[in-house]
ZADREN-273234 format. One line per 3 residues: number of its first residue (from 1); their letters; for each residue x, y, z of C-alpha. Coordinates in nm, 3 decimals, padded with zeros to 5 digits. Layout:
BEGIN
NUM) a) X Y Z | ...
This chain:
BEGIN
1) mkt) 01.887 00.565 00.257 | 01.782 00.237 00.437 | 01.976 -00.086 00.361
4) fpl) 01.858 -00.444 00.429 | 02.049 -00.766 00.530 | 02.087 -01.028 00.287
7) yyv) 01.810 -01.249 00.458 | 01.561 -00.968 00.371 | 01.662 -01.053 00.001
10) ffl) 01.573 -01.408 00.054 | 01.247 -01.316 00.203 | 01.170 -01.124 -00.083
13) lft) 01.260 -01.390 -00.327 | 01.064 -01.648 -00.140 | 00.745 -01.427 -00.135
16) lgt) 00.769 -01.351 -00.504 | 00.805 -01.716 -00.575 | 00.508 -01.799 -00.362
19) trq) 00.304 -01.519 -00.528 | 00.390 -01.661 -00.865 | 00.268 -02.018 -00.767
22) lma) -00.045 -01.880 -00.630 | -00.135 -01.694 -00.924 | -00.080 -02.002 -01.157
25) qpp) 00.105 -01.817 -01.422 | 00.263 -02.002 -01.724 | 00.626 -02.113 -01.689
28) gds) 00.859 -01.817 -01.730 | 00.590 -01.551 -01.685 | 00.592 -01.404 -01.335
31) fvi) 00.265 -01.224 -01.232 | 00.306 -00.839 -01.283 | 00.091 -00.574 -01.134
34) gdl) -00.224 -00.539 -01.359 | -00.218 -00.893 -01.503 | -00.541 -01.080 -01.494
37) lpn) -00.658 -01.313 -01.205 | -00.879 -01.603 -01.322 | -01.197 -01.416 -01.206
40) ape) -01.127 -01.094 -01.387 | -01.410 -00.936 -01.566 | -01.421 -00.914 -01.936
43) laa) -01.297 -00.592 -02.019 | -01.013 -00.607 -01.767 | -00.799 -00.774 -02.048
46) rgs) -00.523 -00.557 -02.206 | -00.578 -00.435 -02.551 | -00.395 -00.517 -02.857
49) qgv) -00.150 -00.254 -02.881 | 00.205 -00.246 -02.760 | 00.270 -00.004 -02.477
52) gvr) 00.553 00.259 -02.454 | 00.656 00.451 -02.151 | 00.864 00.761 -02.114
55) tit) 00.940 01.013 -01.832 | 00.938 01.395 -01.890 | 00.966 01.703 -01.662
58) lth) 00.768 02.028 -01.707 | 00.813 02.358 -01.525 | 00.487 02.562 -01.453
61) qaq) 00.636 02.903 -01.418 | 00.536 03.196 -01.187 | 00.274 03.002 -00.955
64) vdv) 00.165 03.127 -00.630 | 00.366 02.968 -00.337 | 00.100 02.926 -00.071
67) lht) 00.348 02.755 00.173 | 00.549 03.090 00.205 | 00.470 03.463 00.253
70) kdg) 00.686 03.757 00.197 | 00.577 04.110 00.305 | 00.225 03.974 00.373
73) khp) 00.190 03.827 00.033 | 00.256 03.482 -00.132 | 00.578 03.493 -00.354
76) lyd) 00.580 03.328 -00.701 | 00.790 03.025 -00.781 | 00.855 02.782 -01.076
79) rpl) 00.673 02.471 -01.009 | 00.837 02.144 -01.156 | 00.610 01.849 -01.244
82) tle) 00.744 01.505 -01.349 | 00.515 01.313 -01.574 | 00.512 00.958 -01.669
85) iwy) 00.350 00.895 -02.004 | 00.233 00.556 -02.136 | 00.122 00.539 -02.512
88) par) 00.059 00.288 -02.787 | 00.397 00.186 -02.920 | 00.547 -00.034 -03.188
91) ipa) 00.739 -00.298 -02.996 | 01.003 -00.489 -03.202 | 00.976 -00.871 -03.139
94) nkp) 01.326 -00.880 -02.965 | 01.260 -00.595 -02.733 | 01.164 -00.667 -02.366
97) tlv) 00.816 -00.560 -02.271 | 00.894 -00.540 -01.901 | 00.988 -00.212 -01.738
100) tyk) 01.126 -00.151 -01.405 | 00.957 00.144 -01.206 | 01.143 00.311 -00.934
103) svl) 00.943 00.456 -00.619 | 00.973 00.504 -00.260 | 00.782 00.403 00.067
106) grs) 00.764 00.652 00.346 | 00.721 01.015 00.390 | 00.981 01.272 00.339
109) ndp) 00.863 01.482 00.634 | 00.826 01.207 00.886 | 01.127 01.054 01.062
112) krp) 00.925 00.761 01.191 | 00.851 00.663 00.812 | 01.192 00.714 00.630
115) lip) 01.206 00.693 00.254 | 01.267 00.341 00.127 | 01.353 00.287 -00.227
118) ftf) 01.195 00.000 -00.392 | 01.129 -00.121 -00.752 | 00.850 -00.310 -00.927
121) sgr) 00.792 -00.442 -01.282 | 00.533 -00.324 -01.540 | 00.441 -00.451 -01.897
124) aar) 00.575 -00.161 -02.119 | 00.885 -00.078 -02.318 | 01.091 00.210 -02.186
127) dae) 01.124 00.481 -02.486 | 00.970 00.261 -02.740 | 00.862 00.423 -03.086
130) pdl) 00.517 00.555 -03.083 | 00.256 00.384 -03.301 | 00.115 00.646 -03.528
133) sag) -00.072 00.410 -03.754 | -00.418 00.471 -03.607 | -00.366 00.854 -03.582
136) ayp) -00.396 01.054 -03.261 | -00.535 00.872 -02.943 | -00.744 01.027 -02.652
139) lvi) -00.567 01.175 -02.372 | -00.615 01.062 -02.005 | -00.456 01.260 -01.733
142) vsh) -00.397 01.076 -01.392 | -00.363 01.247 -01.049 | -00.241 01.060 -00.739
145) gyp) -00.342 01.094 -00.368 | -00.173 01.275 -00.084 | 00.088 01.172 -00.061
148) gsr) 00.152 00.961 -00.366 | 00.325 00.926 -00.698 | 00.274 00.908 -01.065
151) lll) 00.345 00.535 -01.039 | 00.057 00.468 -00.800 | -00.189 00.341 -01.056
154) tyl) 00.022 00.165 -01.326 | -00.204 -00.139 -01.344 | -00.454 00.107 -01.491
157) ten) -00.235 00.342 -01.687 | -00.054 00.058 -01.886 | -00.389 -00.106 -01.939
160) las) -00.544 00.201 -02.094 | -00.246 00.272 -02.318 | -00.277 -00.098 -02.454
163) kgy) -00.640 00.015 -02.554 | -00.529 00.321 -02.758 | -00.503 00.605 -02.509
166) vvv) -00.209 00.829 -02.422 | -00.194 00.832 -02.042 | -00.017 01.101 -01.851
169) aid) 00.023 01.070 -01.475 | 00.144 01.355 -01.259 | 00.397 01.385 -00.978
172) hte) 00.229 01.668 -00.792 | 00.496 01.874 -00.650 | 00.483 01.900 -00.269
175) sty) 00.241 01.605 -00.262 | 00.466 01.298 -00.335 | 00.631 01.065 -00.100
178) sdl) 00.965 01.223 -00.166 | 00.859 01.601 -00.131 | 00.572 01.611 00.106
181) agf) 00.505 01.950 00.215 | 00.209 02.150 00.361 | -00.150 02.051 00.277
184) pst) -00.248 02.386 00.138 | -00.025 02.337 -00.167 | -00.230 02.033 -00.251
187) lln) -00.556 02.209 -00.199 | -00.464 02.488 -00.432 | -00.253 02.321 -00.700
190) rsl) -00.429 01.987 -00.788 | -00.668 02.137 -01.043 | -00.428 02.392 -01.156
193) ddl) -00.164 02.119 -01.226 | -00.425 01.922 -01.421 | -00.512 02.203 -01.653
196) yvl) -00.153 02.304 -01.698 | -00.059 01.946 -01.809 | -00.353 01.945 -02.044
199) nei) -00.235 02.251 -02.209 | 00.139 02.131 -02.226 | 00.049 01.790 -02.367
202) arl) -00.170 01.961 -02.631 | 00.123 02.166 -02.718 | 00.362 01.866 -02.725
205) gak) 00.121 01.662 -02.934 | 00.098 01.934 -03.217 | 00.210 01.809 -03.558
208) tsq) 00.472 02.085 -03.556 | 00.623 01.968 -03.231 | 00.943 01.789 -03.208
211) sfl) 00.821 01.581 -02.915 | 00.771 01.221 -02.949 | 00.389 01.306 -02.874
214) sgl) 00.376 01.504 -03.209 | 00.061 01.372 -03.394 | 00.013 01.102 -03.115
217) vda) -00.229 01.262 -02.885 | -00.581 01.404 -02.921 | -00.601 01.663 -02.631
220) nnt) -00.934 01.763 -02.759 | -01.080 01.439 -02.638 | -00.944 01.417 -02.276
223) ali) -01.051 01.249 -01.955 | -00.928 01.328 -01.602 | -00.872 01.042 -01.359
226) gys) -00.803 01.128 -00.980 | -00.767 00.937 -00.662 | -00.848 01.086 -00.319
229) mgg) -00.681 01.446 -00.345 | -00.653 01.378 -00.717 | -01.033 01.328 -00.726
232) yga) -01.070 01.639 -00.529 | -00.872 01.820 -00.798 | -01.001 01.650 -01.098
235) lna) -01.373 01.745 -01.002 | -01.290 02.097 -00.970 | -01.109 02.116 -01.296
238) aga) -01.417 01.970 -01.456 | -01.654 02.217 -01.317 | -01.718 02.158 -00.959
241) gys) -01.627 02.498 -00.791 | -01.539 02.517 -00.431 | -01.775 02.651 -00.171
244) pqa) -01.727 02.978 00.037 | -01.679 02.742 00.322 | -01.398 02.587 00.152
247) tkl) -01.201 02.915 00.086 | -01.271 03.029 00.436 | -01.115 02.706 00.585
250) fgq) -00.828 02.750 00.355 | -00.775 03.106 00.462 | -00.783 02.983 00.836
253) mig) -00.511 02.750 00.759 | -00.263 02.999 00.622 | -00.314 03.338 00.775
256) gst) -00.609 03.459 00.575 | -00.486 03.368 00.236 | -00.742 03.412 -00.049
259) ald) -00.529 03.209 -00.296 | -00.798 02.934 -00.328 | -01.062 03.191 -00.427
262) vrs) -00.971 03.152 -00.795 | -01.100 02.790 -00.777 | -01.427 02.882 -00.614
265) mgs) -01.773 02.866 -00.779 | -01.818 03.244 -00.729 | -01.509 03.347 -00.903
268) psf) -01.511 03.469 -01.271 | -01.174 03.330 -01.337 | -01.300 02.983 -01.235
271) kts) -01.560 02.979 -01.483 | -01.317 03.094 -01.773 | -01.084 02.834 -01.684
274) lds) -01.323 02.548 -01.758 | -01.189 02.350 -02.047 | -01.416 02.201 -02.319
277) rik) -01.156 01.955 -02.417 | -01.221 01.770 -02.102 | -01.496 01.512 -02.184
280) avv) -01.522 01.280 -01.893 | -01.404 01.236 -01.525 | -01.326 00.906 -01.317
283) afa) -01.304 01.001 -00.949 | -01.175 00.738 -00.715 | -01.246 00.804 -00.340
286) pwg) -01.251 01.189 -00.401 | -01.182 01.385 -00.085 | -01.358 01.690 00.050
289) mer) -01.732 01.665 00.088 | -01.721 01.590 00.467 | -01.513 01.903 00.495
292) svw) -01.777 02.133 00.309 | -01.546 02.174 00.013 | -01.858 02.174 -00.212
295) dat) -02.204 02.299 -00.169 | -02.504 02.240 -00.391 | -02.413 02.522 -00.625
298) gla) -02.067 02.402 -00.665 | -02.160 02.043 -00.740 | -02.439 02.167 -00.984
301) glt) -02.146 02.307 -01.200 | -02.015 01.955 -01.286 | -02.190 01.867 -01.615
304) lpt) -01.948 01.608 -01.751 | -01.990 01.243 -01.742 | -01.844 01.100 -01.418
307) lfv) -01.765 00.760 -01.282 | -01.718 00.756 -00.889 | -01.539 00.464 -00.740
310) ags) -01.580 00.426 -00.359 | -01.549 00.193 -00.059 | -01.867 00.180 00.151
313) qdd) -01.663 00.218 00.463 | -01.425 00.479 00.344 | -01.281 00.648 00.651
316) vsg) -01.088 00.909 00.490 | -01.331 01.069 00.229 | -01.642 00.928 00.380
319) yek) -01.912 00.749 00.201 | -02.267 00.844 00.282 | -02.174 01.205 00.369
322) gik) -01.872 01.206 00.138 | -01.834 01.045 -00.188 | -02.197 00.926 -00.225
325) aiy) -02.303 01.277 -00.131 | -02.107 01.411 -00.414 | -02.262 01.164 -00.654
328) dgv) -02.617 01.267 -00.536 | -02.527 01.638 -00.565 | -02.381 01.657 -00.905
331) vna) -02.738 01.675 -01.051 | -02.636 01.816 -01.399 | -02.395 01.519 -01.461
334) dry) -02.470 01.182 -01.618 | -02.295 00.983 -01.339 | -02.212 00.629 -01.208
337) llt) -02.110 00.526 -00.863 | -01.930 00.185 -00.828 | -01.914 00.082 -00.456
340) yvn) -01.692 -00.180 -00.318 | -01.900 -00.306 -00.017 | -01.694 -00.299 00.311
343) arh) -01.396 -00.152 00.138 | -01.232 00.154 00.281 | -01.028 00.420 00.105
346) nva) -00.776 00.219 -00.103 | -00.993 00.146 -00.392 | -00.756 00.283 -00.661
349) pnp) -00.386 00.212 -00.607 | -00.154 -00.076 -00.711 | -00.123 -00.366 -00.451
352) ppm) 00.103 -00.309 -00.160 | 00.476 -00.316 -00.268 | 00.665 -00.634 -00.173
355) asl) 00.908 -00.396 00.006 | 00.634 -00.314 00.253 | 00.647 -00.658 00.389
358) lpg) 01.017 -00.638 00.489 | 01.088 -00.683 00.866 | 01.134 -00.349 01.025
361) vsa) 00.924 -00.161 00.770 | 00.638 00.030 00.938 | 00.313 -00.142 00.899
364) dey) 00.172 00.191 00.772 | 00.350 00.130 00.444 | 00.152 -00.175 00.385
367) mhy) -00.170 -00.018 00.494 | -00.132 00.278 00.265 | -00.205 00.054 -00.026
370) aep) -00.412 -00.242 00.108 | -00.765 -00.308 00.167 | -00.867 -00.504 00.472
373) awn) -01.170 -00.687 00.305 | -01.078 -00.701 -00.063 | -00.788 -00.848 -00.254
376) ehr) -00.600 -00.556 -00.423 | -00.535 -00.739 -00.741 | -00.914 -00.814 -00.767
379) inn) -00.993 -00.447 -00.723 | -00.736 -00.367 -00.997 | -00.904 -00.597 -01.248
382) inq) -01.236 -00.466 -01.171 | -01.126 -00.105 -01.207 | -00.969 -00.189 -01.540
385) hfv) -01.305 -00.319 -01.657 | -01.527 -00.044 -01.554 | -01.276 00.242 -01.652
388) taf) -01.240 00.077 -02.001 | -01.630 00.062 -02.032 | -01.671 00.429 -01.915
391) lgi) -01.388 00.587 -02.129 | -01.492 00.374 -02.421 | -01.822 00.522 -02.420
394) ylk) -01.730 00.891 -02.359 | -01.396 00.918 -02.532 | -01.420 00.660 -02.811
397) kid) -01.803 00.624 -02.871 | -01.787 00.246 -02.825 | -02.102 00.080 -02.729
400) yak) -02.026 -00.042 -02.384 | -02.357 00.043 -02.221 | -02.440 -00.310 -02.133
403) ylt) -02.134 -00.304 -01.900 | -02.256 00.008 -01.708 | -02.630 -00.036 -01.725
406) lpe) -02.662 -00.266 -01.437 | -02.894 -00.355 -01.156 | -02.776 -00.212 -00.831
409) tda) -02.656 -00.550 -00.703 | -02.612 -00.897 -00.854 | -02.904 -01.040 -00.648
412) tgp) -03.067 -01.157 -00.972 | -02.756 -01.298 -01.130 | -02.398 -01.195 -01.220
415) wtg) -02.358 -00.863 -01.387 | -02.266 -00.847 -01.763 | -01.919 -00.907 -01.821
418) fka) -01.855 -01.095 -01.489 | -01.821 -01.475 -01.435 | -02.074 -01.652 -01.221
421) rms) -02.062 -01.541 -00.860 | -01.795 -01.293 -00.912 | -01.982 -00.963 -00.907
424) vgl) -02.088 -01.022 -00.529 | -01.984 -00.740 -00.297 | -02.026 -00.470 -00.564
427) emr) -02.297 -00.194 -00.609 | -02.360 00.027 -00.908 | -02.586 00.342 -00.936
430) hak) -02.660 00.541 -01.229 | -02.824 00.879 -01.245 | -02.886 01.114 -01.542
433) p) -02.933 01.491 -01.532
């Protein structure tokens, strides 16, 4: 574990203090990830419900271990998945509503980027009593990038919980900062993890369950949110079967393996795996199209309402031949494409951690989170606004259409829900089946 001299601590305290002044927060109320900037759009504000948060661990038994072979075959292994769950909660007046999250910078498999623990704050109460007064809440499953963690989008997960959703973020085994392993595991397991977690949360939410989720979650009304490789998996779980080219490339990566075939469009087992409880998808910068992961047939398999979010200069997933090509190709889905003009790939995560600014820390840790042409807090607020509108329409049947039915740019005036001059640099596309 890396330690830092005392002057690093003073550097952090100075930076935090400066950040508080710049954000012009009321006395005694430091700026927390997900809080509103003065130019935040209308639906970015938190909802009226208190937010609780808990951590649980599940084990997906007898899964294919694509990173190993035995006698020419992949062995099976039990796959642990740590989940962070945010939910509407009853918060006593005297209970703190700040939570401390623990994460790491770096890569477990890269000596040049050692793991560096850090903490950051959120607006939730650890292990708070669930609020069952409104009945069961829609379920939102969140999948991080490669590498990433279940805490990568806390600005959004907390915000949605405050608006009456149960939000479950997955630590995808072999794909987090702490346990990063071969890419084939991520290619195979993302959609499988999503579907397994859906089944398990439904089980834990049953009224006969002894879980804190009992009676709290309506898994029959579920959305998937994925970022980068999380978007890759979410689209597949929702119906976009992988192409023959994708399974061929997967086999070339690991000695002719056919393990990914089960997630291809031509597989009978893929079609039977599609789950009618999933009602909508949010895909931030989904990876794969530039690698021929999908063809026209596979993209046509996605029929669910989908919100794509992209940077026009994405150099990881690609834009014209990447994310926008997916948007154009899912011809059977009611879909939207929100584009941050001149943004690159980091249109989804929390802002860069303060620890990434410490002297001696690789600049890559800052750039893993940061956008070169956009303020990350600003992106967070805009994402809160549009995801609220999208899920409000498709999971809660709220009439938020005016926030999504927009001209492609704001050339004729600010978009609905935005302050004057504050929708510049954004584009919105919408296409129906």
